[in-house]
ChimeraX commands (.cxc) that place a marker at each C-alpha (Angstrom):
marker #1 position 35.70,3.14,15.36 radius 0.5
marker #1 position 32.71,4.03,17.40 radius 0.5
marker #1 position 30.93,6.81,15.13 radius 0.5
marker #1 position 31.13,3.91,12.75 radius 0.5
marker #1 position 29.05,1.18,14.41 radius 0.5
marker #1 position 27.33,4.55,14.86 radius 0.5
marker #1 position 26.69,5.87,11.90 radius 0.5
marker #1 position 25.98,2.23,10.25 radius 0.5
marker #1 position 22.08,1.47,11.24 radius 0.5
marker #1 position 20.74,4.57,10.27 radius 0.5
marker #1 position 22.49,4.80,6.70 radius 0.5
marker #1 position 21.44,1.36,6.19 radius 0.5
marker #1 position 18.02,2.06,7.12 radius 0.5
marker #1 position 18.03,5.40,5.07 radius 0.5
marker #1 position 19.11,3.36,1.96 radius 0.5
marker #1 position 16.10,0.95,2.30 radius 0.5
marker #1 position 13.88,4.00,2.70 radius 0.5
marker #1 position 15.05,5.58,0.01 radius 0.5
marker #1 position 14.24,2.19,-1.97 radius 0.5
marker #1 position 10.78,1.37,-0.71 radius 0.5
marker #1 position 9.86,5.02,-1.94 radius 0.5
marker #1 position 11.19,5.04,-5.09 radius 0.5
marker #1 position 9.52,1.41,-5.88 radius 0.5
marker #1 position 6.19,2.80,-4.38 radius 0.5
marker #1 position 6.45,6.31,-6.85 radius 0.5
marker #1 position 7.17,3.79,-9.80 radius 0.5
marker #1 position 4.03,1.63,-9.10 radius 0.5
marker #1 position 1.91,4.67,-9.12 radius 0.5
marker #1 position 0.08,4.82,-12.50 radius 0.5
marker #1 position 1.33,2.79,-15.84 radius 0.5
marker #1 position -0.05,-0.01,-16.90 radius 0.5
marker #1 position -0.93,-1.97,-13.20 radius 0.5
marker #1 position -3.15,0.97,-12.15 radius 0.5
marker #1 position -6.18,0.09,-13.81 radius 0.5
marker #1 position -6.14,-3.68,-12.77 radius 0.5
marker #1 position -5.48,-1.99,-9.16 radius 0.5
marker #1 position -8.31,0.27,-9.53 radius 0.5
marker #1 position -10.49,-2.41,-10.46 radius 0.5
marker #1 position -9.88,-4.98,-7.27 radius 0.5
marker #1 position -9.96,-2.06,-5.08 radius 0.5
marker #1 position -13.63,-1.09,-6.48 radius 0.5
marker #1 position -14.61,-5.24,-6.48 radius 0.5
marker #1 position -14.04,-4.81,-3.30 radius 0.5
marker #1 position -15.55,-1.94,-2.00 radius 0.5
marker #1 position -18.56,-3.07,-4.17 radius 0.5
marker #1 position -18.78,-6.30,-2.09 radius 0.5
marker #1 position -18.04,-4.54,1.22 radius 0.5
marker #1 position -21.11,-2.23,0.26 radius 0.5
marker #1 position -23.36,-5.29,-1.08 radius 0.5
marker #1 position -22.67,-6.70,1.93 radius 0.5
marker #1 position -23.87,-3.74,4.26 radius 0.5
marker #1 position -27.16,-3.63,2.01 radius 0.5
marker #1 position -27.85,-7.17,2.71 radius 0.5
marker #1 position -27.68,-7.24,6.22 radius 0.5
marker #1 position -29.69,-3.74,6.46 radius 0.5
marker #1 position -32.16,-5.55,4.02 radius 0.5
marker #1 position -32.17,-8.66,6.39 radius 0.5
marker #1 position -32.23,-6.15,9.65 radius 0.5
marker #1 position -35.48,-4.24,8.33 radius 0.5
marker link #1:1,2 radius 0.2
marker link #1:2,3 radius 0.2
marker link #1:3,4 radius 0.2
marker link #1:4,5 radius 0.2
marker link #1:5,6 radius 0.2
marker link #1:6,7 radius 0.2
marker link #1:7,8 radius 0.2
marker link #1:8,9 radius 0.2
marker link #1:9,10 radius 0.2
marker link #1:10,11 radius 0.2
marker link #1:11,12 radius 0.2
marker link #1:12,13 radius 0.2
marker link #1:13,14 radius 0.2
marker link #1:14,15 radius 0.2
marker link #1:15,16 radius 0.2
marker link #1:16,17 radius 0.2
marker link #1:17,18 radius 0.2
marker link #1:18,19 radius 0.2
marker link #1:19,20 radius 0.2
marker link #1:20,21 radius 0.2
marker link #1:21,22 radius 0.2
marker link #1:22,23 radius 0.2
marker link #1:23,24 radius 0.2
marker link #1:24,25 radius 0.2
marker link #1:25,26 radius 0.2
marker link #1:26,27 radius 0.2
marker link #1:27,28 radius 0.2
marker link #1:28,29 radius 0.2
marker link #1:29,30 radius 0.2
marker link #1:30,31 radius 0.2
marker link #1:31,32 radius 0.2
marker link #1:32,33 radius 0.2
marker link #1:33,34 radius 0.2
marker link #1:34,35 radius 0.2
marker link #1:35,36 radius 0.2
marker link #1:36,37 radius 0.2
marker link #1:37,38 radius 0.2
marker link #1:38,39 radius 0.2
marker link #1:39,40 radius 0.2
marker link #1:40,41 radius 0.2
marker link #1:41,42 radius 0.2
marker link #1:42,43 radius 0.2
marker link #1:43,44 radius 0.2
marker link #1:44,45 radius 0.2
marker link #1:45,46 radius 0.2
marker link #1:46,47 radius 0.2
marker link #1:47,48 radius 0.2
marker link #1:48,49 radius 0.2
marker link #1:49,50 radius 0.2
marker link #1:50,51 radius 0.2
marker link #1:51,52 radius 0.2
marker link #1:52,53 radius 0.2
marker link #1:53,54 radius 0.2
marker link #1:54,55 radius 0.2
marker link #1:55,56 radius 0.2
marker link #1:56,57 radius 0.2
marker link #1:57,58 radius 0.2
marker link #1:58,59 radius 0.2
view
């Protein structure tokens, strides 16, 4: 029975890992891609604007 208790945790972790990978692959692209890209673009624009404002204030 020791071999079962030794193999169970890695098997459970492998199942969860495969599940996570499947979720990641399924959520790539599709209808949410444009929305996610817009959020990232807005965050980058905010960061760039803050950087430029900080540079202009220091100059």
